[in-house]
C-alpha positions as CSV (number, residue, x, y, z in Angstrom):
1,X,2.1,-36.8,77.2
2,X,3.9,-37.6,80.5
3,X,7.2,-37.7,78.6
4,X,6.6,-34.3,77.0
5,X,5.7,-32.7,80.4
6,X,8.9,-34.0,82.0
7,X,11.2,-33.1,79.1
8,X,9.6,-29.7,78.4
9,X,9.3,-28.5,82.0
10,X,10.7,-30.7,84.8
11,X,14.1,-31.4,83.4
12,X,15.0,-27.8,82.4
13,X,13.6,-26.6,85.8
14,X,15.9,-29.2,87.5
15,X,18.9,-27.8,85.5
16,X,17.9,-24.2,86.5
17,X,17.9,-25.2,90.2
18,X,21.1,-27.1,90.0
19,X,22.8,-24.1,88.3
20,X,21.5,-21.7,91.0
21,X,22.5,-24.0,93.9
22,X,25.9,-25.2,92.7
23,X,27.1,-21.9,91.3
24,X,25.6,-20.0,94.3
25,X,27.4,-22.0,97.0
26,X,30.6,-20.1,96.8
27,X,29.4,-16.9,95.2
28,X,31.1,-14.6,97.8
29,X,34.2,-16.7,98.6
30,X,36.5,-14.8,96.2
31,X,37.4,-11.2,96.7
32,X,36.0,-8.7,94.3
33,X,38.9,-8.4,91.8
34,X,40.0,-7.5,88.3
35,X,37.4,-5.2,86.7
36,X,34.6,-6.0,89.1
37,X,35.2,-3.0,91.4
38,X,35.2,-0.8,88.3
39,X,31.8,-2.0,87.3
40,X,30.4,-1.7,90.9
41,X,32.0,1.7,91.6
42,X,30.6,3.3,88.5
43,X,27.2,1.5,88.6
44,X,26.5,2.9,92.1
45,X,26.9,6.5,90.9
46,X,24.2,8.7,89.6
47,X,23.0,8.0,86.0
48,X,24.5,11.3,84.8
49,X,27.9,10.2,86.2
50,X,27.5,6.7,84.8
51,X,26.6,7.8,81.3
52,X,29.7,10.2,81.2
53,X,32.1,7.2,81.3
54,X,30.6,5.5,78.2
55,X,32.3,7.8,75.8
56,X,35.6,6.1,76.6
57,X,34.4,2.8,78.0
58,X,35.1,-0.5,76.2
59,X,31.8,-2.0,77.3
60,X,28.3,-0.8,76.2
61,X,25.9,0.4,79.0
62,X,23.3,-2.3,79.6
63,X,25.0,-4.3,82.4
64,X,26.1,-1.1,84.2
65,X,22.5,0.2,84.1
66,X,21.0,-3.0,85.4
67,X,23.7,-3.2,88.1
68,X,22.9,0.5,89.0
69,X,19.3,-0.3,89.9
70,X,20.2,-3.6,91.5
71,X,22.6,-1.8,93.8
72,X,19.9,0.7,94.9
73,X,17.9,-2.2,96.4
74,X,20.6,-4.7,97.4
75,X,23.8,-2.8,98.1
76,X,27.4,-3.5,97.0
77,X,28.4,-6.7,99.0
78,X,30.2,-9.4,97.0
79,X,27.1,-11.6,97.1
80,X,24.8,-8.8,96.1
81,X,26.7,-7.5,93.0
82,X,27.4,-11.1,91.8
83,X,23.9,-12.4,92.2
84,X,22.6,-11.0,88.8
85,X,25.5,-12.9,87.0
86,X,24.5,-16.1,88.8
87,X,20.8,-15.6,87.7
88,X,21.9,-14.9,84.1
89,X,24.0,-18.0,84.0
90,X,21.3,-20.2,85.5
91,X,18.8,-18.9,82.9
92,X,21.2,-19.6,80.1
93,X,21.1,-23.3,81.1
94,X,17.4,-23.4,80.1
95,X,18.1,-22.1,76.6
96,X,21.0,-24.5,76.2
97,X,18.6,-27.3,77.0
98,X,15.9,-25.9,74.8
99,X,18.2,-25.7,71.8
100,X,19.3,-29.3,72.3
101,X,15.7,-30.6,72.7
102,X,14.0,-28.5,70.1
103,X,16.4,-28.9,67.3
104,X,18.2,-32.2,68.0
105,X,17.0,-34.7,70.7
106,X,16.7,-35.2,74.4
107,X,20.1,-36.8,74.6
108,X,21.9,-33.8,73.1
109,X,19.8,-31.5,75.4
110,X,20.9,-33.3,78.5
111,X,24.6,-33.7,77.5
112,X,24.9,-30.0,76.6
113,X,23.2,-29.0,79.9
114,X,25.5,-31.2,81.9
115,X,28.6,-29.7,80.1
116,X,27.3,-26.2,80.8
117,X,26.5,-27.0,84.5
118,X,29.9,-28.5,85.3
119,X,32.0,-26.0,83.3
120,X,34.6,-24.2,85.3
121,X,34.5,-21.5,82.7
122,X,30.8,-20.9,83.3
123,X,31.4,-21.0,87.1
124,X,34.0,-18.2,86.7
125,X,31.6,-15.8,85.0
126,X,28.6,-16.7,87.1
127,X,30.8,-15.5,90.0
128,X,31.9,-12.2,88.4
129,X,30.1,-8.9,88.6
130,X,30.7,-8.1,85.0
131,X,28.7,-8.3,81.7
132,X,29.8,-11.8,80.5
133,X,27.1,-14.0,82.1
134,X,24.5,-11.6,80.6
135,X,26.2,-11.8,77.3
136,X,26.0,-15.6,77.4
137,X,22.3,-15.6,78.3
138,X,21.4,-13.2,75.5
139,X,23.5,-15.2,73.0
140,X,21.6,-18.4,73.9
141,X,18.2,-16.6,73.7
142,X,19.1,-15.0,70.4
143,X,20.3,-18.2,68.8
144,X,17.2,-20.1,70.1
145,X,14.8,-17.7,68.5
146,X,16.9,-17.5,65.4
147,X,16.7,-21.3,65.0
148,X,13.0,-21.2,65.6
149,X,12.6,-18.7,62.7
150,X,15.2,-20.2,60.3
151,X,15.2,-23.9,61.1
152,X,11.6,-24.5,62.3
153,X,10.2,-21.7,60.1
154,X,8.1,-20.4,63.0
155,X,7.9,-16.8,62.0
156,X,5.2,-15.6,64.4
157,X,5.4,-12.0,65.5
158,X,6.3,-13.0,69.0
159,X,9.3,-15.1,67.9
160,X,10.5,-12.1,65.7
161,X,10.1,-9.7,68.6
162,X,12.0,-11.9,71.1
163,X,14.7,-12.5,68.5
164,X,15.2,-8.8,67.7
165,X,15.0,-7.8,71.4
166,X,17.6,-10.3,72.4
167,X,20.0,-9.1,69.7
168,X,19.5,-5.5,70.6
169,X,20.1,-6.2,74.2
170,X,23.1,-8.3,73.3
171,X,25.0,-5.6,71.4
172,X,24.1,-3.1,74.2
173,X,25.8,-5.6,76.6
174,X,29.1,-6.2,74.8
175,X,30.6,-5.2,71.5
176,X,31.5,-8.8,70.8
177,X,27.8,-9.5,70.5
178,X,28.2,-8.3,67.0
179,X,29.9,-11.6,66.2
180,X,26.7,-13.4,67.0
181,X,24.8,-11.2,64.6
182,X,27.4,-11.8,62.0
183,X,27.1,-15.6,62.3
184,X,23.3,-15.3,61.9
185,X,23.6,-13.0,58.9
186,X,26.5,-15.0,57.3
187,X,24.6,-18.3,57.7
188,X,21.7,-17.1,55.5
189,X,23.9,-15.2,53.1
190,X,26.1,-18.1,52.0
191,X,23.1,-20.5,51.4
192,X,21.2,-19.7,48.2
193,X,18.0,-21.4,49.3
194,X,17.9,-19.6,52.6
195,X,18.8,-16.3,51.1
196,X,16.0,-16.5,48.6
197,X,13.6,-17.4,51.4
198,X,14.8,-15.0,54.0
199,X,16.1,-11.9,52.3
200,X,13.2,-9.8,53.6
201,X,14.0,-11.1,57.1
202,X,17.6,-10.0,56.7
203,X,16.5,-6.6,55.6
204,X,14.2,-6.3,58.7
205,X,17.0,-7.7,60.9
206,X,19.5,-5.1,59.8
207,X,17.0,-2.2,59.7
208,X,15.7,-2.8,63.2
209,X,19.1,-3.2,64.7
210,X,20.4,0.0,63.0
211,X,17.4,1.9,64.4
212,X,17.6,0.5,67.9
213,X,21.4,0.8,68.1
214,X,21.7,4.2,66.4
215,X,22.2,6.1,69.7
216,X,25.3,4.1,70.4
217,X,26.6,3.4,66.9
218,X,29.0,6.4,66.8
219,X,30.7,5.5,70.1
220,X,31.0,1.9,68.9
221,X,32.8,3.0,65.7
222,X,35.1,5.3,67.7
223,X,36.0,2.4,70.1
224,X,36.6,0.1,67.2
225,X,38.8,2.6,65.4
226,X,40.8,3.2,68.6
227,X,41.4,-0.5,69.1
228,X,42.4,-1.2,65.5
229,X,44.8,1.9,65.3
230,X,46.0,2.1,68.9
231,X,46.0,-1.6,69.7
232,X,44.6,-3.3,72.8
233,X,46.1,-4.2,76.1
234,X,46.3,-7.9,74.9
235,X,49.3,-9.4,73.1
236,X,49.1,-11.5,70.0
237,X,49.0,-15.3,70.5
238,X,52.4,-16.9,71.0
239,X,51.4,-19.8,68.7
240,X,49.0,-22.7,68.1
241,X,49.4,-23.7,71.8
242,X,47.1,-20.9,72.8
243,X,44.4,-22.4,70.5
244,X,44.7,-25.6,72.5
245,X,44.8,-23.6,75.8
246,X,41.5,-22.0,75.1
247,X,39.9,-25.4,74.4
248,X,41.4,-26.6,77.7
249,X,39.8,-23.6,79.5
250,X,36.5,-24.6,78.0
251,X,37.1,-28.2,79.0
252,X,38.1,-27.7,82.7
253,X,41.4,-29.8,82.6
254,X,44.1,-31.1,80.3
255,X,42.8,-34.7,80.4
256,X,39.2,-33.6,79.7
257,X,40.4,-31.3,76.9
258,X,42.3,-34.2,75.1
259,X,39.2,-36.4,75.0
260,X,36.9,-33.5,74.2
261,X,39.0,-32.4,71.3
262,X,39.2,-35.9,70.0
263,X,35.4,-36.2,70.2
264,X,35.0,-32.8,68.4
265,X,37.3,-33.9,65.6
266,X,35.8,-37.3,65.1
267,X,32.3,-36.0,65.5
268,X,32.9,-33.2,62.9
269,X,34.4,-35.6,60.4
270,X,31.4,-38.0,60.8
271,X,28.9,-35.2,60.7
272,X,30.4,-34.1,57.4
273,X,30.8,-37.6,55.9
274,X,27.4,-38.8,57.0
275,X,25.5,-35.6,56.6
276,X,22.7,-37.2,54.6
277,X,22.0,-39.6,57.5
278,X,21.6,-36.6,59.9
279,X,17.9,-35.7,60.2
280,X,18.9,-32.3,61.6
281,X,21.3,-31.2,58.9
282,X,20.5,-27.5,58.8
283,X,20.5,-27.1,62.6
284,X,23.8,-29.0,62.8
285,X,25.3,-26.7,60.2
286,X,24.4,-23.7,62.2
287,X,25.8,-25.1,65.5
288,X,29.1,-25.8,63.6
289,X,29.2,-22.3,62.3
290,X,28.4,-20.9,65.7
291,X,31.4,-22.5,67.3
292,X,34.1,-23.1,64.7
293,X,34.0,-20.0,62.5
294,X,34.3,-17.3,65.3
295,X,36.7,-19.5,67.3
296,X,39.2,-19.9,64.4
297,X,38.6,-16.3,63.1
298,X,39.3,-14.7,66.5
299,X,42.4,-16.7,67.0
300,X,43.8,-15.8,63.5
301,X,42.8,-12.1,63.6
302,X,44.5,-11.8,67.1
303,X,47.9,-11.9,65.4
304,X,47.0,-8.4,64.1
305,X,44.3,-7.2,66.5
306,X,44.6,-9.2,69.8
307,X,41.2,-10.4,71.1
308,X,41.6,-14.1,71.8
309,X,40.8,-13.9,75.5
310,X,38.6,-16.3,77.4
311,X,36.0,-13.8,78.6
312,X,35.6,-12.4,75.1
313,X,34.7,-15.9,73.9
314,X,31.6,-16.2,76.1
315,X,29.3,-16.3,73.1
316,X,31.4,-19.1,71.6
317,X,31.4,-21.1,74.9
318,X,27.6,-21.6,74.7
319,X,28.0,-23.1,71.2
320,X,30.9,-25.2,72.5
321,X,28.6,-27.1,74.9
322,X,26.1,-27.8,72.2
323,X,28.6,-28.8,69.5
324,X,30.4,-31.2,71.9
325,X,27.1,-32.7,72.9
326,X,26.1,-33.1,69.2
327,X,29.5,-34.6,68.3
328,X,29.5,-37.2,71.1
329,X,25.9,-38.2,70.3
330,X,26.7,-38.7,66.6
331,X,29.9,-40.8,67.0
332,X,28.2,-44.1,67.9
333,X,24.7,-44.6,66.5
334,X,24.0,-48.2,67.8
335,X,21.6,-48.0,70.7
336,X,23.5,-50.5,72.9
337,X,26.7,-48.4,72.8
338,X,25.5,-44.8,72.0
339,X,25.8,-43.7,75.7
340,X,29.4,-44.8,76.3
341,X,31.3,-41.8,74.9
342,X,28.8,-39.1,76.0
343,X,28.7,-40.5,79.5
344,X,32.5,-40.6,79.6
345,X,32.9,-37.0,78.5
346,X,30.2,-35.8,81.0
347,X,31.8,-37.7,83.8
348,X,35.2,-36.1,83.0
349,X,33.5,-32.6,83.3
350,X,31.8,-33.6,86.6
351,X,35.1,-34.9,88.0
352,X,37.1,-31.9,87.0
353,X,34.7,-29.1,88.1
354,X,35.9,-26.7,90.8
355,X,32.9,-24.9,92.3
356,X,35.1,-22.8,94.6
357,X,37.8,-22.0,92.1
358,X,40.0,-19.1,93.0
359,X,39.9,-16.0,90.9
360,X,43.5,-15.5,91.9
361,X,42.8,-12.0,93.2
362,X,43.1,-12.2,96.9
363,X,42.4,-8.5,97.5
364,X,40.6,-9.0,100.8
365,X,43.6,-10.8,102.3
366,X,46.0,-8.2,100.9
367,X,44.2,-5.3,102.4
368,X,43.9,-7.1,105.7
369,X,47.7,-7.6,105.7
370,X,48.2,-3.9,105.0
371,X,45.9,-2.8,107.8
372,X,47.9,-5.0,110.2
373,X,51.1,-3.3,109.1
374,X,50.1,0.3,109.0
375,X,50.6,2.7,111.9
376,X,51.2,6.4,112.5
377,X,54.9,6.2,111.5
378,X,54.2,4.2,108.3
379,X,53.7,5.4,104.7
380,X,51.6,3.1,102.6
381,X,52.0,3.1,98.8
382,X,49.6,1.2,96.5
383,X,50.7,0.6,92.9
384,X,49.3,1.0,90.3
385,X,46.5,3.6,90.4
386,X,44.5,1.1,88.3
387,X,44.3,-1.1,91.4
388,X,43.0,1.7,93.7
389,X,39.3,0.8,93.4
390,X,40.0,-2.9,94.3
391,X,42.0,-1.8,97.3
392,X,39.6,0.9,98.5
393,X,36.6,-1.5,98.3
394,X,38.1,-3.5,101.1
395,X,40.0,-0.7,102.8
396,X,37.1,1.7,103.4
397,X,33.7,0.8,102.0
398,X,32.4,4.3,102.8
399,X,35.1,5.9,100.6
400,X,34.4,3.5,97.8
401,X,30.9,5.0,97.6
402,X,32.1,8.6,96.9
403,X,31.9,9.9,93.4
404,X,34.5,12.7,93.9
405,X,37.8,11.1,93.1
406,X,39.8,14.1,94.4
407,X,38.0,13.8,97.8
408,X,38.8,10.1,98.0
409,X,42.4,10.8,97.2
410,X,42.7,13.5,99.8
411,X,41.1,11.3,102.5
412,X,43.6,8.5,101.7
413,X,46.5,10.9,101.8
414,X,45.4,12.0,105.3
415,X,45.7,8.4,106.3
416,X,49.3,8.3,104.9
417,X,48.2,6.2,101.9
418,X,48.9,7.0,98.3
419,X,47.8,5.2,95.1
420,X,50.5,5.8,92.6
421,X,52.0,4.9,89.2
422,X,55.4,6.3,90.1
423,X,57.1,8.0,93.1
424,X,56.9,11.4,91.3
425,X,55.2,13.9,93.6
426,X,55.3,11.7,96.7
427,X,57.4,13.0,99.5
428,X,58.5,9.7,101.0
429,X,61.9,10.7,102.3
430,X,60.8,11.8,105.8
431,X,59.2,8.4,106.5
432,X,61.2,5.8,108.4
433,X,59.0,3.0,107.4
434,X,57.2,2.3,104.1
435,X,54.8,-0.5,103.0
436,X,54.5,-1.0,99.3
437,X,51.6,-2.9,97.8
438,X,52.6,-4.0,94.2
439,X,49.7,-5.3,92.2
440,X,51.7,-6.3,89.1
441,X,52.4,-2.5,88.5
442,X,54.8,-3.1,85.7
443,X,52.0,-4.4,83.5
444,X,49.9,-1.2,83.5
445,X,52.7,1.2,84.5
446,X,55.8,-0.2,82.9
447,X,59.2,1.0,84.1
448,X,57.7,2.8,87.1
449,X,60.9,2.2,89.0
450,X,59.1,2.3,92.4
451,X,60.6,-0.9,93.8
452,X,64.1,-0.1,92.5
453,X,64.1,3.4,94.0
454,X,62.9,2.2,97.4
455,X,65.5,-0.7,97.4
456,X,68.2,1.8,96.7
457,X,67.2,4.2,99.5
458,X,65.8,1.9,102.1
459,X,66.4,-1.5,103.6
460,X,63.8,-4.1,102.5
461,X,62.9,-5.8,105.7
462,X,60.2,-8.2,104.5
463,X,58.2,-9.3,101.4
464,X,55.0,-11.3,101.4
465,X,53.4,-12.7,98.2
466,X,49.7,-13.2,98.0
467,X,48.0,-15.2,95.2
468,X,48.4,-14.4,92.3
469,X,49.8,-11.0,91.6
470,X,50.2,-9.2,94.9
471,X,53.5,-8.5,96.6
472,X,53.6,-6.6,99.9
473,X,57.0,-5.1,100.7
474,X,58.2,-3.6,104.0
475,X,61.0,-1.0,104.0
476,X,63.0,0.6,106.9
477,X,65.2,3.7,106.7
478,X,68.9,3.0,106.5
């Protein structure tokens, strides 16, 4: 009884607290960067303004709506807007542990929880005000209740309700949540015994999701058609090296990745060869499907429709922690030696974790530099326009809160600051001094020719590079 109390309540509570503490230590150390300001800017607007963007937005609305109400109470500081992601990530740890304990054993539960806790990948998205940590939590909840229903045959109404709710929320969080639903559907479909037993469950599964997702189904189809016909901003994989690189991202560091991959390969081979000796064969089969099938599929399909990006693989990363834990636990069965490989892998993760890892978007420092350089005789140009929300968040927080884009643009122009994709329409000739902030403008606005034109007409007096993509140029009139 004492063992059950500790394993069922104390240990998962400990992992929850550790996730909150370790991931919360440096929650606000990085500048808001990438797409974070986009989420924060639109989430702080009225619901009518917020819903207007979803017609053309590549993310479903759930995280935006949650962040909208969160901001009403807690504001838009870096700490505030990232705190929900921290909470979602910490809660995910409980379900990682519960899956390991409920369907395998205490060892697998602890190994998987340690890998999740000390994953740089998970730290990254626990520190980001975007939907990915919520996607990870809902994936873990969905898979836990799916395994309760299919593996443990616990078909209580509560289990079904939690499962269907988690899946509905998942696909309202990110379109890639449909991959999780596909794995669950596919797992039953390809196994005759399961299909015979659960065909009514599959019909209920599909019917409820079609009903609950019907308000957003048309938009999803439009976004999918747009991506398949018009392509995405991603590029196809350059080769098999990107397959390894993603495993390295999941594994923190190259050395850790080498040993983790070796453990995955050896473990998978042994799990297949000795499947009859595995008391948890069905659960093992599902975990293998959860990780390997979408990981390989998304890599292969990315040569035609690029999608093999670390953040899009959040739902796979949860399965990764569990499949690695399962593999290392199965390699050596003898009690005297069974902890050697798992302990070694866990120690590699602990040694290679970076709780204060940079997001390589030093916007705060970039804006501070610009403010130190601007004066009444200086024109400031910020390129591309896509970077404007990032810049304005640190340049003037009061302007960041305005919903009228034209008003914001006019106010910036009054301060001699223009956010541009090209020099067209900007009367820069009268200015004796120009400061250009280039945030990798050639990526989103290729061939913009801004830098070449200014170099041809002005003397470049200084250039400062700020990690990772920001260049600040100073020009003087010839």
